[in-house]
LOPATI-328051 format. One record per residue (C-alpha): residue number from 1; residue in one letter; x, y, z. Coordinates in steps of 0.05 Angstrom, whole numbers, plus 5000, padded with zeros to 4 digits. Example, Ala and Ser with C-alpha at 12.3 -4.5 7.8 and 13.67 -1.06 7.14 Angstrom:
! residues 2
ATOM   i aa   px   py   pz
ATOM   1  A 5246 4910 5156
ATOM   2  S 5273 4979 5143
***
This chain:
! residues 506
ATOM   i aa   px   py   pz
ATOM   1  M 4498 3388 7042
ATOM   2  G 4521 3319 7017
ATOM   3  R 4584 3283 7036
ATOM   4  H 4612 3291 6966
ATOM   5  D 4602 3367 6967
ATOM   6  T 4635 3372 7036
ATOM   7  Y 4694 3331 7012
ATOM   8  Q 4703 3375 6950
ATOM   9  K 4705 3437 6995
ATOM  10  F 4757 3403 7039
ATOM  11  I 4800 3387 6979
ATOM  12  L 4795 3459 6954
ATOM  13  L 4815 3484 7024
ATOM  14  C 4877 3439 7024
ATOM  15  L 4897 3461 6954
ATOM  16  S 4887 3534 6973
ATOM  17  L 4932 3525 7033
ATOM  18  L 4987 3496 6989
ATOM  19  L 4977 3552 6938
ATOM  20  H 4979 3604 6993
ATOM  21  H 5045 3575 7018
ATOM  22  N 5076 3581 6949
ATOM  23  I 5049 3652 6939
ATOM  24  V 5077 3675 7005
ATOM  25  K 5143 3641 6990
ATOM  26  N 5147 3676 6923
ATOM  27  V 5128 3745 6951
ATOM  28  E 5179 3741 7007
ATOM  29  G 5236 3717 6962
ATOM  30  L 5289 3768 6942
ATOM  31  A 5343 3767 6889
ATOM  32  C 5412 3800 6890
ATOM  33  N 5479 3802 6856
ATOM  34  W 5538 3769 6892
ATOM  35  G 5603 3798 6866
ATOM  36  T 5669 3766 6886
ATOM  37  Q 5721 3818 6865
ATOM  38  A 5748 3828 6935
ATOM  39  S 5818 3823 6963
ATOM  40  H 5790 3786 7024
ATOM  41  P 5724 3755 7003
ATOM  42  L 5675 3728 7054
ATOM  43  P 5677 3652 7056
ATOM  44  P 5623 3625 7009
ATOM  45  D 5589 3585 7063
ATOM  46  I 5581 3647 7105
ATOM  47  V 5553 3686 7045
ATOM  48  V 5501 3631 7032
ATOM  49  K 5479 3633 7104
ATOM  50  L 5475 3709 7099
ATOM  51  L 5431 3703 7037
ATOM  52  R 5384 3652 7069
ATOM  53  E 5377 3688 7135
ATOM  54  N 5357 3752 7099
ATOM  55  G 5306 3720 7053
ATOM  56  F 5345 3719 6988
ATOM  57  N 5325 3658 6946
ATOM  58  K 5357 3680 6880
ATOM  59  V 5428 3703 6866
ATOM  60  K 5467 3725 6806
ATOM  61  L 5541 3709 6799
ATOM  62  F 5583 3747 6748
ATOM  63  E 5626 3687 6735
ATOM  64  A 5627 3613 6751
ATOM  65  D 5663 3619 6818
ATOM  66  P 5675 3547 6842
ATOM  67  G 5670 3562 6917
ATOM  68  A 5605 3601 6909
ATOM  69  L 5574 3548 6864
ATOM  70  R 5592 3492 6912
ATOM  71  A 5567 3530 6973
ATOM  72  L 5501 3544 6937
ATOM  73  G 5489 3470 6927
ATOM  74  K 5424 3445 6959
ATOM  75  S 5415 3514 6991
ATOM  76  G 5346 3527 6963
ATOM  77  I 5374 3588 6926
ATOM  78  Q 5365 3594 6850
ATOM  79  V 5427 3615 6812
ATOM  80  M 5443 3657 6751
ATOM  81  V 5515 3644 6732
ATOM  82  G 5552 3691 6685
ATOM  83  I 5601 3684 6628
ATOM  84  P 5649 3744 6629
ATOM  85  N 5655 3786 6566
ATOM  86  D 5726 3764 6554
ATOM  87  L 5700 3694 6541
ATOM  88  L 5647 3715 6490
ATOM  89  A 5694 3706 6430
ATOM  90  T 5712 3637 6454
ATOM  91  M 5639 3617 6463
ATOM  92  A 5622 3646 6395
ATOM  93  S 5677 3611 6357
ATOM  94  T 5651 3539 6363
ATOM  95  V 5594 3502 6396
ATOM  96  T 5647 3454 6425
ATOM  97  N 5675 3510 6468
ATOM  98  A 5606 3527 6494
ATOM  99  E 5593 3453 6508
ATOM 100  L 5657 3448 6549
ATOM 101  W 5640 3510 6589
ATOM 102  V 5570 3485 6603
ATOM 103  Q 5597 3417 6625
ATOM 104  Q 5649 3447 6672
ATOM 105  N 5608 3505 6700
ATOM 106  V 5535 3483 6697
ATOM 107  S 5524 3408 6689
ATOM 108  Q 5578 3390 6740
ATOM 109  Y 5550 3433 6796
ATOM 110  I 5478 3412 6783
ATOM 111  S 5495 3337 6783
ATOM 112  L 5549 3335 6837
ATOM 113  Y 5528 3389 6885
ATOM 114  G 5454 3400 6872
ATOM 115  T 5465 3473 6854
ATOM 116  D 5400 3501 6828
ATOM 117  I 5425 3537 6766
ATOM 118  R 5367 3568 6728
ATOM 119  Y 5401 3618 6681
ATOM 120  V 5466 3628 6644
ATOM 121  A 5481 3702 6633
ATOM 122  V 5521 3707 6568
ATOM 123  G 5565 3768 6578
ATOM 124  N 5551 3830 6620
ATOM 125  E 5530 3895 6588
ATOM 126  P 5570 3877 6525
ATOM 127  F 5540 3934 6483
ATOM 128  L 5563 3991 6528
ATOM 129  K 5586 4049 6484
ATOM 130  T 5651 4052 6523
ATOM 131  Y 5669 3983 6496
ATOM 132  K 5671 4013 6425
ATOM 133  D 5636 3952 6392
ATOM 134  R 5687 3903 6420
ATOM 135  F 5634 3851 6436
ATOM 136  V 5580 3868 6384
ATOM 137  R 5599 3812 6336
ATOM 138  S 5610 3757 6387
ATOM 139  T 5551 3765 6436
ATOM 140  Y 5495 3736 6393
ATOM 141  P 5533 3675 6366
ATOM 142  A 5558 3662 6437
ATOM 143  L 5486 3664 6461
ATOM 144  Q 5464 3615 6407
ATOM 145  N 5521 3567 6421
ATOM 146  V 5510 3567 6496
ATOM 147  Q 5436 3553 6485
ATOM 148  A 5454 3495 6439
ATOM 149  A 5503 3469 6490
ATOM 150  L 5450 3470 6545
ATOM 151  V 5402 3432 6500
ATOM 152  K 5455 3380 6484
ATOM 153  A 5469 3371 6558
ATOM 154  G 5396 3357 6570
ATOM 155  L 5386 3423 6608
ATOM 156  G 5348 3462 6555
ATOM 157  R 5284 3466 6597
ATOM 158  Q 5317 3473 6665
ATOM 159  V 5369 3526 6649
ATOM 160  K 5354 3587 6606
ATOM 161  V 5402 3636 6573
ATOM 162  T 5399 3711 6576
ATOM 163  V 5444 3772 6563
ATOM 164  P 5446 3826 6617
ATOM 165  L 5446 3892 6580
ATOM 166  N 5455 3963 6602
ATOM 167  A 5395 4009 6595
ATOM 168  D 5433 4049 6542
ATOM 169  V 5414 3997 6489
ATOM 170  Y 5348 4034 6483
ATOM 171  E 5334 4108 6480
ATOM 172  S 5281 4161 6472
ATOM 173  G 5291 4220 6427
ATOM 174  D 5246 4267 6466
ATOM 175  G 5256 4236 6535
ATOM 176  L 5186 4206 6538
ATOM 177  P 5179 4131 6551
ATOM 178  S 5128 4124 6494
ATOM 179  S 5182 4145 6444
ATOM 180  G 5229 4090 6465
ATOM 181  D 5265 4048 6414
ATOM 182  F 5329 4007 6410
ATOM 183  R 5393 4045 6397
ATOM 184  S 5400 4056 6322
ATOM 185  D 5470 4026 6316
ATOM 186  I 5449 3959 6346
ATOM 187  K 5375 3958 6331
ATOM 188  T 5377 3899 6282
ATOM 189  L 5421 3860 6330
ATOM 190  M 5376 3874 6390
ATOM 191  V 5314 3852 6352
ATOM 192  S 5349 3787 6334
ATOM 193  I 5371 3774 6405
ATOM 194  V 5302 3789 6434
ATOM 195  R 5268 3744 6382
ATOM 196  F 5318 3688 6397
ATOM 197  L 5306 3693 6472
ATOM 198  A 5230 3696 6463
ATOM 199  D 5232 3634 6417
ATOM 200  S 5275 3598 6470
ATOM 201  V 5225 3618 6525
ATOM 202  S 5284 3654 6558
ATOM 203  P 5284 3722 6593
ATOM 204  I 5313 3788 6571
ATOM 205  T 5354 3823 6624
ATOM 206  F 5367 3897 6632
ATOM 207  N 5405 3937 6685
ATOM 208  I 5374 4003 6708
ATOM 209  Y 5413 4053 6750
ATOM 210  P 5376 4115 6775
ATOM 211  F 5440 4133 6814
ATOM 212  L 5480 4139 6750
ATOM 213  S 5425 4181 6719
ATOM 214  L 5429 4229 6777
ATOM 215  N 5505 4228 6779
ATOM 216  A 5516 4240 6705
ATOM 217  D 5472 4301 6698
ATOM 218  P 5478 4361 6746
ATOM 219  N 5409 4384 6723
ATOM 220  F 5376 4317 6737
ATOM 221  P 5320 4327 6789
ATOM 222  R 5342 4291 6852
ATOM 223  E 5273 4270 6875
ATOM 224  Y 5261 4236 6808
ATOM 225  A 5315 4185 6825
ATOM 226  F 5275 4158 6884
ATOM 227  F 5211 4119 6891
ATOM 228  P 5148 4153 6918
ATOM 229  N 5130 4133 6989
ATOM 230  G 5197 4100 7001
ATOM 231  S 5234 4104 7067
ATOM 232  G 5255 4174 7082
ATOM 233  G 5199 4205 7040
ATOM 234  G 5192 4211 6966
ATOM 235  G 5142 4232 6914
ATOM 236  G 5168 4303 6911
ATOM 237  A 5190 4300 6839
ATOM 238  K 5154 4340 6786
ATOM 239  P 5120 4286 6744
ATOM 240  V 5141 4273 6672
ATOM 241  V 5075 4272 6634
ATOM 242  D 5072 4223 6576
ATOM 243  G 5002 4224 6547
ATOM 244  S 4956 4197 6600
ATOM 245  I 5013 4173 6644
ATOM 246  S 5050 4214 6696
ATOM 247  Y 5118 4186 6715
ATOM 248  T 5143 4204 6785
ATOM 249  N 5209 4165 6783
ATOM 250  V 5263 4148 6732
ATOM 251  F 5259 4073 6745
ATOM 252  D 5188 4068 6719
ATOM 253  A 5203 4115 6661
ATOM 254  N 5266 4077 6642
ATOM 255  F 5231 4009 6645
ATOM 256  D 5172 4034 6603
ATOM 257  T 5221 4062 6551
ATOM 258  L 5243 3989 6543
ATOM 259  V 5170 3967 6538
ATOM 260  S 5160 4018 6481
ATOM 261  A 5223 3994 6446
ATOM 262  L 5197 3923 6448
ATOM 263  E 5128 3942 6422
ATOM 264  K 5156 3985 6366
ATOM 265  N 5194 3925 6341
ATOM 266  G 5135 3877 6341
ATOM 267  F 5140 3845 6409
ATOM 268  D 5086 3838 6462
ATOM 269  A 5121 3862 6525
ATOM 270  N 5070 3827 6569
ATOM 271  K 5088 3759 6539
ATOM 272  I 5163 3767 6547
ATOM 273  E 5197 3752 6613
ATOM 274  I 5237 3814 6634
ATOM 275  I 5290 3812 6688
ATOM 276  V 5321 3874 6719
ATOM 277  G 5391 3846 6729
ATOM 278  E 5420 3903 6769
ATOM 279  V 5391 3962 6808
ATOM 280  G 5415 3994 6872
ATOM 281  W 5451 4052 6905
ATOM 282  P 5523 4059 6930
ATOM 283  T 5544 4085 6998
ATOM 284  D 5612 4117 6989
ATOM 285  G 5661 4146 6939
ATOM 286  D 5618 4204 6915
ATOM 287  Q 5576 4261 6941
ATOM 288  N 5512 4225 6920
ATOM 289  A 5535 4159 6948
ATOM 290  N 5521 4154 7023
ATOM 291  P 5483 4107 7070
ATOM 292  A 5424 4154 7078
ATOM 293  L 5409 4159 7004
ATOM 294  A 5423 4085 6994
ATOM 295  Q 5375 4067 7050
ATOM 296  R 5321 4113 7020
ATOM 297  F 5328 4084 6950
ATOM 298  N 5335 4011 6969
ATOM 299  Q 5277 4012 7018
ATOM 300  G 5232 4040 6964
ATOM 301  L 5258 3986 6917
ATOM 302  L 5246 3931 6968
ATOM 303  N 5175 3957 6980
ATOM 304  R 5160 3951 6906
ATOM 305  I 5190 3881 6902
ATOM 306  L 5152 3855 6963
ATOM 307  Q 5087 3885 6937
ATOM 308  G 5096 3856 6867
ATOM 309  Q 5090 3925 6836
ATOM 310  G 5096 3934 6761
ATOM 311  T 5102 3998 6720
ATOM 312  P 5048 4040 6686
ATOM 313  R 5057 4005 6619
ATOM 314  R 5071 3935 6646
ATOM 315  R 5032 3916 6707
ATOM 316  T 5067 3849 6715
ATOM 317  A 5125 3860 6763
ATOM 318  P 5193 3842 6735
ATOM 319  E 5242 3798 6772
ATOM 320  I 5292 3846 6804
ATOM 321  Y 5363 3831 6827
ATOM 322  I 5388 3882 6877
ATOM 323  F 5458 3907 6865
ATOM 324  S 5493 3886 6906
ATOM 325  L 5502 3841 6966
ATOM 326  V 5571 3862 6992
ATOM 327  D 5624 3914 6975
ATOM 328  E 5682 3894 6929
ATOM 329  D 5748 3929 6941
ATOM 330  A 5782 3899 6879
ATOM 331  K 5732 3924 6828
ATOM 332  S 5751 3974 6774
ATOM 333  I 5735 4045 6794
ATOM 334  D 5708 4062 6725
ATOM 335  P 5663 4102 6722
ATOM 336  G 5676 4124 6794
ATOM 337  K 5702 4107 6863
ATOM 338  F 5631 4088 6883
ATOM 339  E 5638 4024 6842
ATOM 340  R 5669 3990 6903
ATOM 341  H 5612 4009 6950
ATOM 342  W 5546 3982 6922
ATOM 343  G 5534 3930 6976
ATOM 344  I 5476 3931 7024
ATOM 345  F 5527 3897 7069
ATOM 346  S 5599 3918 7082
ATOM 347  Y 5657 3876 7057
ATOM 348  D 5651 3833 7120
ATOM 349  G 5576 3824 7118
ATOM 350  A 5560 3878 7169
ATOM 351  V 5494 3915 7159
ATOM 352  K 5507 3985 7131
ATOM 353  Y 5438 4014 7144
ATOM 354  P 5370 3987 7166
ATOM 355  L 5324 3957 7114
ATOM 356  S 5255 3929 7129
ATOM 357  L 5241 3862 7095
ATOM 358  A 5177 3821 7091
ATOM 359  N 5136 3812 7154
ATOM 360  G 5173 3868 7190
ATOM 361  R 5240 3831 7190
ATOM 362  Q 5304 3871 7188
ATOM 363  L 5371 3856 7155
ATOM 364  V 5416 3813 7198
ATOM 365  P 5492 3812 7191
ATOM 366  A 5537 3754 7172
ATOM 367  K 5557 3707 7228
ATOM 368  G 5621 3670 7240
ATOM 369  V 5668 3720 7206
ATOM 370  R 5740 3715 7229
ATOM 371  Y 5783 3778 7227
ATOM 372  L 5857 3793 7229
ATOM 373  A 5886 3816 7295
ATOM 374  R 5857 3880 7324
ATOM 375  E 5914 3924 7300
ATOM 376  W 5920 3984 7254
ATOM 377  C 5977 4018 7217
ATOM 378  V 5979 4094 7223
ATOM 379  L 6027 4152 7212
ATOM 380  S 6075 4154 7270
ATOM 381  S 6070 4214 7316
ATOM 382  Q 6144 4229 7305
ATOM 383  A 6135 4234 7230
ATOM 384  A 6069 4272 7229
ATOM 385  G 6099 4341 7231
ATOM 386  N 6157 4337 7183
ATOM 387  A 6148 4281 7133
ATOM 388  G 6139 4325 7072
ATOM 389  A 6148 4294 7003
ATOM 390  A 6166 4226 7032
ATOM 391  L 6098 4222 7065
ATOM 392  A 6061 4239 7000
ATOM 393  T 6101 4187 6963
ATOM 394  S 6087 4132 7014
ATOM 395  A 6013 4148 7018
ATOM 396  S 6007 4147 6942
ATOM 397  Y 6043 4080 6940
ATOM 398  A 5994 4052 6992
ATOM 399  C 5934 4076 6953
ATOM 400  E 5960 4049 6888
ATOM 401  N 5962 3980 6919
ATOM 402  A 5901 3982 6965
ATOM 403  D 5831 4012 6966
ATOM 404  C 5829 4086 6983
ATOM 405  T 5762 4101 6950
ATOM 406  S 5734 4127 7017
ATOM 407  L 5782 4186 7013
ATOM 408  G 5769 4249 6973
ATOM 409  P 5711 4298 6964
ATOM 410  G 5642 4272 6978
ATOM 411  S 5667 4208 7010
ATOM 412  S 5661 4182 7081
ATOM 413  C 5732 4203 7099
ATOM 414  A 5732 4270 7064
ATOM 415  A 5740 4308 7130
ATOM 416  L 5808 4277 7147
ATOM 417  D 5869 4323 7151
ATOM 418  P 5932 4304 7111
ATOM 419  A 5962 4265 7168
ATOM 420  A 5898 4225 7179
ATOM 421  N 5894 4214 7103
ATOM 422  A 5963 4182 7105
ATOM 423  S 5942 4139 7164
ATOM 424  Y 5881 4115 7127
ATOM 425  A 5923 4098 7066
ATOM 426  F 5976 4062 7108
ATOM 427  N 5923 4021 7144
ATOM 428  M 5888 4000 7080
ATOM 429  Y 5954 3974 7053
ATOM 430  F 5971 3940 7119
ATOM 431  Q 5903 3905 7119
ATOM 432  K 5909 3886 7046
ATOM 433  M 5977 3854 7061
ATOM 434  D 5948 3813 7119
ATOM 435  H 5990 3850 7171
ATOM 436  R 6054 3820 7142
ATOM 437  R 6120 3840 7172
ATOM 438  G 6145 3904 7141
ATOM 439  S 6078 3924 7111
ATOM 440  C 6073 3982 7161
ATOM 441  N 6142 4010 7151
ATOM 442  F 6134 4063 7096
ATOM 443  N 6205 4088 7104
ATOM 444  N 6197 4089 7179
ATOM 445  L 6136 4133 7175
ATOM 446  G 6086 4081 7197
ATOM 447  A 6070 4056 7267
ATOM 448  L 6026 4001 7295
ATOM 449  T 5970 4016 7344
ATOM 450  K 5916 3977 7379
ATOM 451  I 5872 4039 7387
ATOM 452  D 5819 4044 7333
ATOM 453  P 5834 4109 7294
ATOM 454  S 5764 4112 7263
ATOM 455  S 5731 4180 7267
ATOM 456  G 5659 4199 7253
ATOM 457  S 5635 4168 7187
ATOM 458  C 5706 4148 7169
ATOM 459  R 5720 4076 7189
ATOM 460  F 5789 4045 7191
ATOM 461  P 5772 3972 7176
ATOM 462  I 5806 3908 7198
ATOM 463  Q 5805 3857 7143
ATOM 464  I 5777 3787 7142
ATOM 465  D 5825 3731 7160
ATOM 466  T 5830 3688 7098
ATOM 467  S 5891 3648 7120
ATOM 468  R 5849 3585 7126
ATOM 469  R 5812 3596 7062
ATOM 470  E 5786 3532 7030
ATOM 471  T 5838 3502 6984
ATOM 472  S 5815 3430 6973
ATOM 473  K 5754 3409 6935
ATOM 474  P 5701 3386 6985
ATOM 475  R 5656 3327 6975
ATOM 476  P 5588 3341 6945
ATOM 477  P 5535 3355 6998
ATOM 478  R 5489 3297 7014
ATOM 479  S 5433 3325 7056
ATOM 480  S 5375 3369 7036
ATOM 481  S 5377 3442 7055
ATOM 482  G 5330 3472 7106
ATOM 483  A 5293 3510 7052
ATOM 484  T 5281 3446 7011
ATOM 485  L 5261 3408 7074
ATOM 486  A 5212 3463 7094
ATOM 487  K 5180 3461 7025
ATOM 488  W 5171 3386 7026
ATOM 489  T 5147 3388 7098
ATOM 490  T 5091 3434 7077
ATOM 491  V 5073 3392 7017
ATOM 492  T 5074 3329 7059
ATOM 493  A 5030 3361 7112
ATOM 494  V 4978 3382 7061
ATOM 495  A 4980 3314 7028
ATOM 496  A 4970 3281 7096
ATOM 497  A 4911 3327 7110
ATOM 498  M 4880 3306 7043
ATOM 499  V 4889 3232 7061
ATOM 500  I 4856 3244 7129
ATOM 501  G 4800 3281 7094
ATOM 502  W 4789 3224 7046
ATOM 503  T 4784 3176 7105
ATOM 504  I 4735 3219 7142
ATOM 505  F 4689 3233 7084
ATOM 506  N 4690 3162 7057
***
């Protein structure tokens, strides 16, 4: 063997090591949604650490939250930042409005903080039937204007636009994926949007919710909502046979219905980047929402993501954003109480249930969280026996102003008696009000205790202390993140090895 041949093999080895590093990095990376509709949100810096320690390298924000975007700066985490539906008409009216939004919410964070913004999500499920066409006319022009604004800002190649859409924008008349097509009332609009995104080399984004499929139809086969071979079993569903393909779970069938819709309208689904913007399972607020089912579904989902698994009609695995990172107690409860309980972590970053990540790693909780004093508000023992209508009125008032979605049939606190129900309501209000003086009075029905009243699956939480929440605008970060440093350390090491090889073989 000649010296030149040996050197070539050495170079190929070095390049393969670098490629292997990048492949492993991509396989291990996870994506999730970070919602901030909470009365006591986790500090952004703690959330970013939580993301990184659990292997999440991509995150989707539903709006341009300043604290989150600053904390994500130089974190090594790629960001999709959203424009709320209520701003679509503004974005659609003039390009100038879109340019201003891009400058304030994209360009600024990229240049000043090093935030790695990759996508702008224009709206969120704007074509839901429940919106009654409210956003049908504004979504596409808003998308066009935001894209034009990104190009003008010099970010056209770095930052792509997309529109997260609910899976109800496509349908199948006979229930088979091969019959899929876009919904008739928005078909022309959907074709225009997909063509625009494809021409812009931008992704299309769709949200898929097997939980909602199960919850909406009492006759829906339960096993069909879960992935085969997922944690806790699976694969027990009767397959849905579509020609030569047998579907064993609704996620694959739903996604391939989209593939059919694209192909029926002249698109090559394999040449279009498809993102699943939201998919997950809630843990409370409904009979089908509990930690055991959420663990089963999300472990199966994680297994697919880590294995890079596609669907029967599209072998290329889509980018998937798990919904969601943490619970949000200030979200709307439409279509159900479960809306506040989608997190794989609790409101405070505590692990709800075990999930196995890449290389056998397990979820780890948030660190450095500060809580209010260890104190609860409950129904006083003197009032428990004879409160009557006054108790019902006070408990209702508490639940109107705090989160009581863990109460009621099918929820984690369903087994509580009326007195304990009132105690739960009182405590949620007391925590929401930061233990303020008088917030545990309830017409002299409430009493403070330092004994945790939690019982079984029903937890009486203590809220996060947000009294020292960041109020001033911090300076932009100056140092590289650990993730960025690790990447360049690997590149440098391989480059150094190549230099050494060149010296040896020459």
